[in-house]
All heavy atoms as an XYZ file, in Angstrom:
771
protein
N       5.524    -11.835    -15.511
C       5.334    -11.026    -14.318
C       6.722    -10.846    -13.687
O       7.484    -11.761    -13.634
C       4.416    -11.781    -13.362
C       3.171    -10.983    -12.963
S       2.194    -11.838    -11.673
C       0.996    -12.595    -12.741
N       6.907     -9.685    -13.189
C       8.165     -9.393    -12.497
C       8.303    -10.046    -11.168
O       7.293    -10.423    -10.551
C       8.392     -7.869    -12.396
O       7.667     -7.341    -11.405
N       9.460    -10.176    -10.660
C       9.677    -10.726     -9.317
C       8.988     -9.920     -8.239
O       8.376    -10.431     -7.292
C      11.141    -10.846     -9.016
O      11.789    -11.513    -10.074
C      11.490    -11.508     -7.711
N       9.031     -8.563     -8.402
C       8.429     -7.683     -7.406
C       6.890     -7.895     -7.408
O       6.304     -7.899     -6.351
C       8.746     -6.299     -7.766
C       8.218     -5.277     -6.751
C       8.645     -3.796     -7.083
O       9.031     -3.546     -8.180
N       8.497     -2.953     -6.107
N       6.322     -8.024     -8.584
C       4.866     -8.263     -8.696
C       4.504     -9.563     -8.002
O       3.474     -9.664     -7.258
C       4.336     -8.237    -10.129
O       4.725     -6.975    -10.686
C       2.925     -8.456    -10.262
N       5.275    -10.601     -8.258
C       4.968    -11.895     -7.662
C       5.100    -11.815     -6.141
O       4.213    -12.398     -5.420
C       5.876    -12.985     -8.286
C       5.587    -13.219     -9.692
C       5.828    -14.298     -7.471
C       6.586    -14.036    -10.472
N       6.090    -11.084     -5.645
C       6.276    -10.974     -4.208
C       5.051    -10.204     -3.544
O       4.552    -10.632     -2.541
C       7.531    -10.213     -3.915
N       4.548     -9.202     -4.222
C       3.398     -8.476     -3.764
C       2.168     -9.371     -3.762
O       1.351     -9.423     -2.800
C       3.136     -7.177     -4.572
C       4.313     -6.198     -4.270
C       1.845     -6.550     -4.249
C       4.285     -4.953     -5.142
N       1.998    -10.111     -4.825
C       0.828    -10.989     -4.951
C       0.904    -12.045     -3.784
O      -0.118    -12.374     -3.202
C       0.843    -11.708     -6.279
C       0.626    -10.804     -7.454
C       0.757    -11.620     -8.805
C      -0.659    -10.092     -7.438
N       2.017    -12.608     -3.541
C       2.198    -13.588     -2.473
C       1.929    -12.964     -1.061
O       1.267    -13.605     -0.226
C       3.578    -14.180     -2.466
C       3.877    -15.203     -3.647
C       5.313    -15.577     -3.604
C       2.944    -16.391     -3.500
N       2.266    -11.676     -0.951
C       2.049    -11.058      0.332
C       0.524    -10.883      0.537
O      -0.008    -11.120      1.593
C       2.716     -9.640      0.401
N      -0.200    -10.501     -0.541
C      -1.675    -10.367     -0.469
C      -2.299    -11.694     -0.104
O      -3.143    -11.778      0.779
C      -2.253     -9.885     -1.811
C      -2.179     -8.420     -2.027
C      -1.709     -7.903     -3.222
C      -2.573     -7.481     -1.074
C      -1.681     -6.585     -3.518
C      -2.519     -6.149     -1.297
C      -2.041     -5.691     -2.494
N      -1.893    -12.762     -0.792
C      -2.466    -14.025     -0.516
C      -2.171    -14.533      0.894
O      -3.099    -15.073      1.535
C      -1.940    -15.084     -1.526
C      -2.476    -14.964     -2.895
C      -1.789    -15.890     -3.854
C      -3.991    -15.214     -2.920
N      -0.974    -14.290      1.352
C      -0.582    -14.692      2.794
C      -1.469    -13.948      3.743
O      -2.001    -14.510      4.741
C       0.814    -14.486      3.041
S       1.922    -15.642      2.175
N      -1.674    -12.618      3.546
C      -2.454    -11.865      4.460
C      -3.904    -12.379      4.519
O      -4.506    -12.459      5.572
C      -2.448    -10.405      4.112
C      -1.122     -9.690      4.437
S      -1.194     -7.867      4.248
C      -1.306     -7.741      2.454
N      -4.425    -12.664      3.388
C      -5.818    -13.118      3.322
C      -5.965    -14.562      3.816
O      -7.053    -14.913      4.275
N      -4.925    -15.324      3.727
C      -5.044    -16.740      4.159
C      -4.706    -16.992      5.585
O      -5.359    -17.819      6.201
C      -4.116    -17.594      3.220
O      -4.371    -17.322      1.841
C      -4.260    -19.084      3.475
N      -3.736    -16.277      6.104
C      -3.184    -16.599      7.437
C      -3.975    -15.918      8.581
O      -3.868    -16.351      9.729
C      -1.774    -16.262      7.532
C      -0.820    -17.014      6.584
C       0.603    -16.557      6.692
C      -0.920    -18.482      6.922
N      -4.694    -14.832      8.285
C      -5.370    -14.114      9.311
C      -6.893    -14.230      9.180
O      -7.463    -13.684      8.265
C      -5.042    -12.619      9.293
C      -3.472    -12.470      9.313
C      -5.641    -11.820     10.403
C      -2.999    -11.088      9.090
N      -7.588    -15.071     10.008
C      -8.959    -15.262      9.873
C      -9.781    -14.020     10.290
O      -9.300    -13.237     11.095
C      -9.287    -16.409     10.781
C      -8.173    -16.392     11.758
C      -6.989    -15.813     11.071
N     -10.894    -13.768      9.639
C     -11.657    -12.559      9.988
C     -13.178    -12.800      9.567
O     -13.568    -12.551      8.505
C     -11.137    -11.399      9.233
O     -11.913    -10.262      9.499
N     -13.980    -13.307     10.547
C     -15.425    -13.398     10.384
C     -16.013    -13.694      9.014
O     -15.684    -14.703      8.405
N     -16.901    -12.813      8.583
C     -17.606    -13.013      7.329
C     -16.641    -13.060      6.121
O     -16.973    -13.703      5.109
C     -18.626    -11.906      7.114
C     -19.807    -11.899      8.016
C     -20.631    -10.647      7.705
C     -20.598    -13.141      7.805
N     -15.508    -12.452      6.212
C     -14.581    -12.451      5.074
C     -14.112    -13.826      4.749
O     -13.731    -14.047      3.630
C     -13.347    -11.529      5.430
N     -14.223    -14.742      5.694
C     -13.717    -16.099      5.369
C     -14.720    -16.885      4.533
O     -14.425    -17.976      4.087
C     -13.508    -16.829      6.713
C     -12.348    -16.287      7.530
C     -11.062    -16.390      6.837
O     -10.696    -17.426      6.285
N     -10.270    -15.313      6.813
N     -15.879    -16.359      4.344
C     -16.910    -17.084      3.639
C     -16.769    -17.064      2.101
O     -17.464    -17.722      1.386
C     -18.352    -16.587      4.033
C     -18.612    -16.921      5.476
C     -20.077    -16.592      5.746
C     -20.378    -16.739      7.207
N     -20.386    -18.053      7.725
N     -15.883    -16.190      1.581
C     -15.635    -16.141      0.164
C     -14.170    -16.444     -0.123
O     -13.302    -16.144      0.679
C     -16.037    -14.783     -0.460
C     -15.195    -13.690      0.146
C     -17.456    -14.467     -0.305
C     -15.269    -12.331     -0.641
N     -13.870    -17.087     -1.256
C     -12.494    -17.447     -1.573
C     -11.675    -16.174     -1.864
O     -12.194    -15.175     -2.361
C     -12.612    -18.338     -2.788
C     -14.013    -18.286     -3.171
C     -14.834    -17.594     -2.178
N     -10.402    -16.243     -1.528
C      -9.475    -15.114     -1.818
C      -9.253    -14.936     -3.321
O      -9.165    -13.776     -3.800
C      -8.135    -15.368     -1.100
O      -8.371    -15.586      0.192
C      -7.210    -14.180     -1.257
N      -9.122    -15.981     -4.066
C      -8.696    -15.877     -5.524
C      -9.622    -15.003     -6.331
O      -9.163    -14.132     -7.026
C      -8.566    -17.243     -6.133
C      -7.677    -17.355     -7.317
C      -6.307    -16.742     -7.068
C      -7.541    -18.777     -7.759
N     -10.955    -15.131     -6.299
C     -11.795    -14.240     -7.058
C     -11.660    -12.758     -6.674
O     -11.861    -11.913     -7.481
C     -13.222    -14.741     -6.806
C     -13.072    -16.145     -6.347
C     -11.739    -16.168     -5.630
N     -11.275    -12.504     -5.480
C     -11.085    -11.053     -5.053
C      -9.735    -10.620     -5.530
O      -9.583     -9.451     -5.817
C     -11.137    -11.029     -3.535
S     -12.742    -11.340     -2.849
N      -8.767    -11.478     -5.536
C      -7.416    -11.154     -5.829
C      -7.125    -11.002     -7.362
O      -6.344    -10.110     -7.805
C      -6.478    -12.175     -5.226
C      -5.044    -11.847     -5.323
C      -4.527    -10.785     -4.750
C      -4.219    -12.668     -6.186
C      -3.182    -10.516     -4.863
C      -2.901    -12.391     -6.347
C      -2.336    -11.295     -5.696
N      -7.727    -11.846     -8.149
C      -7.473    -11.896     -9.622
C      -7.706    -10.545    -10.336
O      -6.862    -10.153    -11.133
C      -8.256    -12.947    -10.301
C      -7.744    -14.379    -10.047
C      -8.601    -15.417    -10.710
C      -6.257    -14.533    -10.534
N      -8.780     -9.831    -10.029
C      -8.902     -8.493    -10.699
C      -7.783     -7.540    -10.549
O      -7.419     -6.784    -11.419
C     -10.208     -7.896    -10.143
C     -10.930     -9.114     -9.605
C      -9.860    -10.066     -9.195
N      -7.101     -7.611     -9.420
C      -5.996     -6.753     -9.130
C      -4.740     -7.163     -9.977
O      -3.862     -6.311    -10.279
C      -5.538     -6.829     -7.683
C      -6.618     -6.373     -6.661
C      -6.165     -6.654     -5.290
C      -6.960     -4.929     -6.880
N      -4.723     -8.366    -10.481
C      -3.600     -8.820    -11.320
C      -3.718     -8.428    -12.776
O      -2.804     -8.596    -13.523
C      -3.348    -10.329    -11.145
O      -4.480    -10.997    -11.687
C      -3.099    -10.700     -9.739
N      -4.929     -8.060    -13.156
C      -5.205     -7.758    -14.596
C      -4.641     -6.404    -15.025
O      -4.468     -6.218    -16.201
C      -6.681     -7.825    -14.878
O      -7.354     -6.850    -14.153
C      -7.306     -9.188    -14.621
N      -4.416     -5.527    -14.080
C      -3.867     -4.230    -14.355
C      -2.410     -4.164    -13.940
O      -2.105     -4.280    -12.753
C      -4.670     -3.078    -13.589
C      -6.159     -3.191    -13.795
C      -4.163     -1.727    -13.936
C      -6.633     -3.051    -15.264
N      -1.482     -3.983    -14.909
C      -0.064     -3.934    -14.546
C       0.219     -2.844    -13.567
O      -0.204     -1.681    -13.752
C       0.617     -3.650    -15.921
C      -0.366     -4.099    -16.957
C      -1.713     -3.830    -16.351
N       0.907     -3.207    -12.500
C       1.301     -2.229    -11.505
C       0.247     -1.868    -10.464
O       0.529     -1.185     -9.505
N      -0.982     -2.411    -10.601
C      -2.076     -2.037     -9.676
C      -1.698     -2.557     -8.262
O      -1.881     -1.824     -7.317
C      -3.361     -2.599    -10.141
S      -4.809     -2.108     -9.158
N      -1.296     -3.760     -8.163
C      -0.954     -4.357     -6.796
C       0.101     -3.443     -6.117
O       0.088     -3.219     -4.948
C      -0.462     -5.714     -6.912
O      -1.484     -6.605     -7.439
N       1.087     -3.091     -6.902
C       2.174     -2.200     -6.351
C       1.570     -0.843     -5.897
O       1.925     -0.380     -4.824
C       3.246     -2.029     -7.386
C       4.404     -1.190     -6.887
C       5.487     -1.027     -7.949
C       6.589     -0.139     -7.390
N       7.646      0.099     -8.397
N       0.758     -0.217     -6.698
C       0.111      1.007     -6.354
C      -0.691      0.908     -5.063
O      -0.579      1.746     -4.150
C      -0.820      1.478     -7.472
C      -0.072      1.937     -8.697
C      -0.987      2.390     -9.814
O      -2.163      2.800     -9.547
O      -0.625      2.264    -10.971
N      -1.373     -0.176     -4.900
C      -2.128     -0.418     -3.693
C      -1.231     -0.597     -2.499
O      -1.446     -0.022     -1.435
C      -3.074     -1.624     -3.856
C      -4.209     -1.258     -4.835
C      -3.652     -2.125     -2.518
C      -5.072     -2.458     -5.246
N      -0.237     -1.403     -2.687
C       0.782     -1.692     -1.580
C       1.427     -0.356     -1.139
O       1.529     -0.077      0.045
C       1.791     -2.691     -2.121
C       2.865     -2.992     -1.055
C       2.538     -3.850      0.035
C       4.143     -2.480     -1.157
C       3.467     -4.120      1.018
C       5.116     -2.767     -0.194
C       4.770     -3.635      0.916
N       1.803      0.470     -2.131
C       2.458      1.781     -1.770
C       1.506      2.674     -1.053
O       1.837      3.253     -0.051
C       3.004      2.419     -3.021
C       3.451      3.903     -2.795
C       4.217      1.649     -3.643
N       0.237      2.692     -1.477
C      -0.726      3.563     -0.858
C      -0.984      3.132      0.637
O      -1.114      3.952      1.483
C      -2.081      3.549     -1.614
N      -1.120      1.799      0.839
C      -1.329      1.302      2.133
C      -0.131      1.536      3.041
O      -0.249      1.923      4.222
C      -1.788     -0.212      2.126
C      -3.129     -0.304      1.403
C      -1.796     -0.794      3.478
C      -3.514     -1.725      1.134
N       1.028      1.306      2.441
C       2.253      1.444      3.204
C       2.512      2.899      3.675
O       2.932      3.218      4.742
C       3.481      1.001      2.457
O       3.366     -0.384      2.187
N       2.209      3.877      2.773
C       2.335      5.269      3.027
C       1.376      5.731      4.072
O       1.690      6.600      4.888
C       2.174      6.083      1.772
N       0.095      5.157      4.030
C      -0.880      5.555      5.046
C      -1.467      6.895      4.882
O      -2.208      7.363      5.773
N      -1.113      7.622      3.883
C      -1.667      8.922      3.690
C      -2.524      8.915      2.396
O      -2.442      8.014      1.644
C      -0.565     10.026      3.481
O       0.044      9.774      2.217
C       0.419     10.003      4.607
N      -3.358      9.866      2.212
C      -4.162      9.862      1.042
C      -3.552     10.630     -0.101
O      -4.195     11.022     -1.050
N      -2.252     10.812     -0.026
C      -1.566     11.642     -1.064
C      -0.890     10.849     -2.132
O      -0.215     11.358     -2.968
C      -0.485     12.485     -0.397
C      -1.056     13.422      0.672
C      -0.005     14.190      1.307
N      -0.610     15.054      2.325
C      -0.022     15.900      3.053
N       1.284     16.078      2.887
N      -0.703     16.559      3.985
N      -1.156      9.551     -2.164
C      -0.596      8.653     -3.170
C      -1.500      8.603     -4.347
O      -2.710      8.568     -4.208
C      -0.437      7.250     -2.550
C       0.385      7.265     -1.311
C       0.150      6.313     -3.614
C       1.818      7.784     -1.495
N      -0.923      8.684     -5.558
C      -1.754      8.626     -6.755
C      -1.879      7.223     -7.177
O      -1.020      6.418     -7.157
C      -1.059      9.430     -7.851
N      -3.147      6.862     -7.512
C      -3.437      5.526     -8.071
C      -4.026      5.787     -9.440
O      -4.910      6.638     -9.623
C      -4.473      4.774     -7.160
C      -3.813      4.494     -5.800
C      -4.926      3.487     -7.795
C      -4.737      3.883     -4.775
N      -3.578      4.993    -10.402
C      -4.041      5.167    -11.807
C      -5.498      4.889    -12.044
O      -6.088      4.161    -11.242
N      -6.082      5.427    -13.133
C      -7.513      5.227    -13.358
C      -7.934      3.788    -13.573
O      -9.017      3.366    -13.119
C      -7.726      6.045    -14.673
C      -6.482      6.679    -15.012
C      -5.417      6.284    -14.052
N      -7.081      3.005    -14.227
C      -7.443      1.585    -14.438
C      -7.442      0.823    -13.129
O      -8.327      0.047    -12.845
C      -6.426      0.932    -15.416
N      -6.489      1.094    -12.266
C      -6.424      0.485    -10.952
C      -7.619      0.947    -10.084
O      -8.212      0.164     -9.390
C      -5.112      0.789    -10.280
S      -4.745     -0.124     -8.809
N      -7.948      2.185    -10.170
C      -9.101      2.686     -9.385
C     -10.405      2.059     -9.873
O     -11.292      1.752     -9.032
C      -9.176      4.242     -9.591
S      -8.083      5.164     -8.502
N     -10.514      1.775    -11.139
C     -11.716      1.044    -11.632
C     -11.873     -0.285    -10.921
O     -12.922     -0.657    -10.487
C     -11.624      0.913    -13.141
C     -12.848      0.280    -13.734
C     -12.752      0.240    -15.242
C     -13.991     -0.278    -15.910
N     -14.345     -1.642    -15.662
N     -10.733     -0.999    -10.847
C     -10.744     -2.290    -10.150
C     -11.047     -2.144     -8.676
O     -11.838     -2.884     -8.088
C      -9.432     -3.078    -10.375
C      -9.339     -4.340     -9.510
C      -9.249     -3.405    -11.802
N     -10.432     -1.163     -8.053
C     -10.629     -0.894     -6.633
C     -12.104     -0.591     -6.369
O     -12.699     -1.156     -5.389
C      -9.783      0.310     -6.147
C      -8.318     -0.110     -6.084
C     -10.261      0.865     -4.836
C      -7.309      1.025     -5.941
N     -12.737      0.201     -7.187
C     -14.114      0.540     -7.014
C     -15.054     -0.610     -7.275
O     -16.156     -0.656     -6.716
C     -14.511      1.729     -7.903
C     -13.869      3.032     -7.432
O     -13.746      3.287     -6.212
N     -13.547      3.888     -8.330
N     -14.641     -1.576     -8.077
C     -15.491     -2.719     -8.406
C     -15.430     -3.790     -7.320
O     -16.373     -4.594     -7.190
C     -15.118     -3.330     -9.764
C     -15.502     -2.385    -10.902
C     -14.988     -2.847    -12.281
O     -14.191     -3.848    -12.284
O     -15.351     -2.226    -13.230
N     -14.369     -3.925     -6.600
C     -14.261     -4.906     -5.502
C     -15.198     -4.601     -4.364
O     -15.280     -3.424     -3.951
C     -12.793     -5.027     -5.003
C     -11.850     -5.793     -5.958
C     -10.472     -5.806     -5.382
C     -12.344     -7.221     -6.284
N     -15.831     -5.533     -3.816
C     -16.740     -5.376     -2.753
C     -15.986     -5.189     -1.402
O     -14.844     -5.585     -1.280
C     -17.765     -6.551     -2.541
O     -16.899     -7.715     -2.198
C     -18.497     -6.857     -3.851
N     -16.691     -4.682     -0.421
C     -16.096     -4.542      0.940
C     -15.741     -5.929      1.510
O     -14.735     -6.027      2.243
C     -17.058     -3.804      1.893
C     -17.148     -2.305      1.523
O     -16.173     -1.775      0.954
O     -18.177     -1.725      1.851
N     -16.527     -6.907      1.145
C     -16.234     -8.284      1.599
C     -14.867     -8.730      1.072
O     -14.081     -9.347      1.757
C     -17.369     -9.218      1.295
C     -17.004    -10.676      1.680
C     -18.629     -8.841      1.965
N     -14.672     -8.444     -0.247
C     -13.356     -8.805     -0.831
C     -12.202     -8.094     -0.122
O     -11.203     -8.731      0.163
C     -13.366     -8.461     -2.322
S     -14.007     -9.826     -3.375
N     -12.395     -6.839      0.096
C     -11.299     -6.072      0.779
C     -11.031     -6.606      2.148
O      -9.866     -6.760      2.557
C     -11.647     -4.572      0.811
C     -11.493     -3.919     -0.497
C     -12.485     -3.379     -1.263
C     -10.288     -3.780     -1.296
N     -11.950     -2.892     -2.480
C     -10.648     -3.160     -2.523
C      -8.955     -4.135     -1.102
C      -9.702     -2.853     -3.491
C      -8.010     -3.875     -2.094
C      -8.424     -3.208     -3.236
N     -12.084     -6.973      2.836
C     -11.932     -7.578      4.190
C     -11.197     -8.920      4.077
O     -10.432     -9.287      4.981
C     -13.261     -7.718      4.850
N     -11.457     -9.608      2.996
C     -10.820    -10.940      2.837
C      -9.321    -10.770      2.518
O      -8.447    -11.524      2.914
C     -11.494    -11.727      1.712
C     -10.973    -13.105      1.412
C     -11.185    -14.008      2.510
N     -10.842    -15.331      2.132
C      -9.916    -16.090      2.808
N      -9.317    -15.560      3.832
N      -9.567    -17.277      2.346
N      -9.006     -9.788      1.641
C      -7.642     -9.485      1.262
C      -6.823     -8.884      2.340
O      -5.600     -9.156      2.496
C      -7.611     -8.642     -0.005
C      -8.158     -9.298     -1.276
C      -8.313     -8.174     -2.358
C      -7.257    -10.381     -1.747
N      -7.440     -8.070      3.174
C      -6.765     -7.337      4.259
C      -7.576     -7.452      5.547
O      -8.128     -6.461      6.024
C      -6.569     -5.833      3.920
C      -5.698     -5.657      2.661
C      -6.242     -5.402      1.432
C      -4.342     -5.543      2.828
C      -5.475     -5.216      0.369
C      -3.546     -5.345      1.748
C      -4.117     -5.171      0.479
N      -7.627     -8.660      6.106
C      -8.460     -8.844      7.317
C      -7.971     -8.039      8.477
O      -8.789     -7.664      9.350
C      -8.321    -10.331      7.576
C      -7.158    -10.835      6.783
C      -6.959     -9.865      5.674
N      -6.729     -7.665      8.605
C      -6.270     -6.853      9.757
C      -6.466     -5.355      9.532
O      -6.275     -4.609     10.453
C      -4.859     -7.177     10.040
O      -4.014     -6.840      8.914
N      -6.850     -5.010      8.347
C      -7.111     -3.541      8.009
C      -8.531     -3.537      7.369
O      -8.635     -3.421      6.126
C      -6.060     -2.982      7.100
C      -4.687     -3.351      7.487
C      -6.168     -1.446      7.020
C      -3.575     -3.048      6.530
N      -9.602     -3.570      8.058
C     -10.939     -3.727      7.505
C     -11.358     -2.536      6.643
O     -12.233     -2.694      5.772
C     -11.844     -3.855      8.740
C     -11.027     -3.455      9.925
C      -9.556     -3.552      9.523
N     -10.813     -1.324      6.794
C     -11.189     -0.152      6.019
C     -10.343      0.051      4.816
O     -10.436      1.133      4.202
C     -11.226      1.091      6.945
N      -9.638     -0.967      4.383
C      -8.727     -0.788      3.211
C      -9.482     -0.340      1.960
O      -9.068      0.568      1.261
C      -8.055     -2.131      2.897
O      -7.260     -2.501      4.050
C      -7.077     -1.948      1.668
N     -10.617     -0.976      1.672
C     -11.442     -0.615      0.445
C     -11.847      0.827      0.488
O     -11.736      1.573     -0.441
N     -12.360      1.234      1.672
C     -12.838      2.589      1.818
C     -11.673      3.590      1.693
O     -11.765      4.631      1.022
C     -13.499      2.756      3.194
C     -14.078      4.108      3.450
C     -14.730      4.186      4.839
C     -15.354      5.522      5.057
N     -16.024      5.623      6.323
N     -10.531      3.260      2.264
C      -9.354      4.115      2.162
C      -8.949      4.253      0.718
O      -8.693      5.379      0.239
C      -8.194      3.471      2.945
C      -6.872      4.140      2.847
C      -6.591      5.353      3.381
C      -5.884      3.530      2.107
C      -5.358      5.984      3.248
C      -4.627      4.065      1.968
C      -4.389      5.363      2.531
N      -8.848      3.172     -0.037
C      -8.410      3.191     -1.411
C      -9.442      3.918     -2.317
O      -9.041      4.675     -3.184
C      -8.129      1.767     -1.949
C      -6.981      1.067     -1.314
C      -6.878     -0.373     -1.693
C      -5.627      1.837     -1.621
N     -10.707      3.656     -2.069
C     -11.727      4.340     -2.784
C     -11.652      5.880     -2.570
O     -11.888      6.683     -3.461
C     -13.164      3.846     -2.425
C     -13.424      2.502     -3.022
C     -14.864      2.062     -2.713
N     -14.923      0.638     -2.896
C     -15.192     -0.224     -1.921
N     -15.356      0.168     -0.698
N     -15.232     -1.490     -2.204
N     -11.280      6.289     -1.332
C     -11.120      7.683     -1.037
C      -9.979      8.318     -1.865
O     -10.106      9.425     -2.352
N      -8.850      7.588     -1.964
C      -7.748      8.078     -2.861
C      -8.228      8.242     -4.245
O      -7.978      9.231     -4.872
C      -6.535      7.108     -2.713
C      -5.970      7.136     -1.335
C      -5.492      7.464     -3.682
C      -4.892      6.080     -1.023
N      -8.969      7.262     -4.728
C      -9.416      7.363     -6.157
C     -10.409      8.449     -6.314
O     -10.357      9.155     -7.289
C     -10.053      6.019     -6.510
S      -8.881      4.638     -6.679
N     -11.313      8.670     -5.352
C     -12.260      9.756     -5.502
C     -11.610     11.138     -5.475
O     -12.053     12.022     -6.176
C     -13.387      9.644     -4.438
O     -12.873      9.964     -3.167
N     -10.552     11.288     -4.616
C      -9.792     12.544     -4.646
C      -9.094     12.788     -5.956
O      -8.803     13.894     -6.313
C      -8.812     12.592     -3.456
C      -9.509     12.858     -2.159
C      -8.493     13.149     -1.065
N      -7.695     11.985     -0.687
C      -8.090     11.011      0.134
N      -9.339     10.968      0.566
N      -7.313      9.982      0.367
N      -8.851     11.710     -6.699
C      -8.258     11.840     -8.032
C      -9.272     12.047     -9.098
O      -8.983     12.111    -10.257
C      -7.489     10.581     -8.379
O      -6.485     10.327     -7.405
N     -10.538     12.107     -8.652
C     -11.615     12.343     -9.666
C     -12.181     11.027    -10.233
O     -12.888     11.067    -11.214
N     -11.787      9.928     -9.653
C     -12.254      8.618    -10.164
C     -13.204      8.007     -9.165
O     -12.760      7.419     -8.132
C     -11.091      7.709    -10.463
C     -10.053      8.361    -11.387
C     -11.557      6.385    -11.016
C      -8.739      7.752    -11.414
N     -14.496      8.205     -9.361
C     -15.470      7.738     -8.397
C     -16.047      6.415     -8.761
O     -16.047      6.066     -9.972
C     -16.578      8.773     -8.214
O     -16.047      9.950     -7.792
N     -16.608      5.685     -7.802
C     -17.277      4.428     -8.208
C     -18.462      4.677     -9.138
O     -19.066      5.781     -9.093
C     -17.823      3.899     -6.874
C     -17.145      4.646     -5.785
C     -16.645      5.908     -6.455
N     -18.755      3.755    -10.029
C     -19.882      3.916    -10.912
C     -21.154      3.857    -10.064
O     -21.211      3.129     -9.108
C     -19.889      2.760    -11.892
N     -22.185      4.644    -10.484
C     -23.386      4.561     -9.694
C     -24.071      3.222     -9.821
O     -23.939      2.500    -10.853
C     -24.290      5.667    -10.327
C     -23.654      5.979    -11.703
C     -22.216      5.547    -11.594
N     -24.784      2.819     -8.789
C     -25.465      1.541     -8.832
C     -26.580      1.566     -9.848
O     -27.196      2.645    -10.114
C     -26.124      1.326     -7.480
N     -26.784      0.420    -10.558
C     -27.885      0.445    -11.574
C     -29.199      0.596    -10.972
O     -29.457      0.207     -9.836
C     -27.717     -0.955    -12.260
C     -26.887     -1.749    -11.282
C     -26.137     -0.776    -10.471
N     -30.084      1.216    -11.672
C     -31.488      1.472    -11.239
C     -32.224      0.122    -11.171
O     -32.041     -0.700    -12.058
C     -32.184      2.436    -12.156
N     -33.025     -0.022    -10.167
C     -33.800     -1.352    -10.116
C     -34.821     -1.340    -11.256
O     -35.396     -0.397    -11.680
C     -34.531     -1.255     -8.718
C     -34.405      0.177     -8.282
C     -33.334      0.822     -9.086
N     -35.035     -2.635    -11.731
C     -36.018     -2.784    -12.817
C     -37.476     -2.733    -12.347
O     -37.925     -3.211    -11.419
C     -35.777     -4.121    -13.517
C     -34.392     -4.066    -14.248
O     -33.808     -3.033    -14.271
N     -33.978     -5.201    -14.745
């Protein structure tokens, strides 16, 4: 892993650990954070998108897949001071034509 990736990962962990936020504290940070580390550059793409604050940032399809799979509770745990992070990132992905998978039909 590059030094930049490690720095971004540490920033995510610090944000999730140091800032308490209601229900988000009930799940551990690591299971929410690990999927982001499986896609090279995904953490950086997310960081750039959040830093830019506009919906004009491109996020790759593999990263969007992970973004769409993480729950709102995970996003709240990772970014407690920015509760709409998951919705914001999903919006960027959907504008790129990468939408969340439909929910499975009940049995």
